[in-house]
C-alpha positions as CSV (number, residue, x, y, z in Angstrom):
1,M,7.8,24.8,42.4
2,G,4.4,24.2,40.8
3,Q,2.9,20.8,40.1
4,Y,2.7,19.7,36.4
5,C,-0.9,19.8,35.1
6,G,-1.2,17.2,32.3
7,P,-3.7,17.2,29.5
8,M,-6.1,14.8,31.4
9,D,-6.1,17.1,34.4
10,E,-7.1,20.0,32.2
11,M,-9.7,17.9,30.5
12,N,-11.2,16.8,33.8
13,L,-11.3,20.5,35.0
14,A,-13.0,21.5,31.7
15,M,-15.6,18.7,32.1
16,L,-16.2,19.7,35.7
17,I,-16.9,23.3,34.8
18,L,-19.2,22.2,31.9
19,R,-21.1,19.7,34.1
20,V,-21.6,22.3,36.9
21,G,-22.9,24.9,34.3
22,I,-25.3,22.4,32.8
23,G,-26.4,21.2,36.2
24,L,-27.2,24.8,37.3
25,T,-29.1,25.4,34.1
26,F,-31.2,22.3,34.7
27,A,-31.8,23.2,38.3
28,A,-33.0,26.7,37.4
29,H,-35.3,25.3,34.7
30,G,-36.7,22.8,37.2
31,Y,-37.2,25.4,39.8
32,G,-39.2,27.5,37.4
33,K,-41.3,24.5,36.4
34,I,-42.1,23.5,40.0
35,F,-42.5,26.8,41.8
36,Q,-43.6,29.2,39.1
37,G,-46.2,27.3,37.2
38,G,-45.2,25.5,34.1
39,R,-48.3,23.3,34.0
40,I,-50.2,22.0,31.0
41,P,-52.5,25.0,30.6
42,G,-49.5,27.3,30.5
43,T,-47.8,25.2,27.8
44,A,-51.0,25.0,25.8
45,G,-51.3,28.8,26.0
46,W,-47.8,29.2,24.8
47,F,-48.4,26.9,21.8
48,D,-51.6,28.8,21.0
49,S,-49.7,32.1,21.0
50,M,-47.5,30.8,18.2
């Protein structure tokens, strides 16, 4: 029948899902910084608005 999935296999799968999610978040953030501005004047304006 099915293969036994031990606790380490479950932990590895959970860590893989977490790493992929965090990686996609970083990639989206970096994309916004590189291709949609995100330079020093924009950051200064954001701080001024606070």
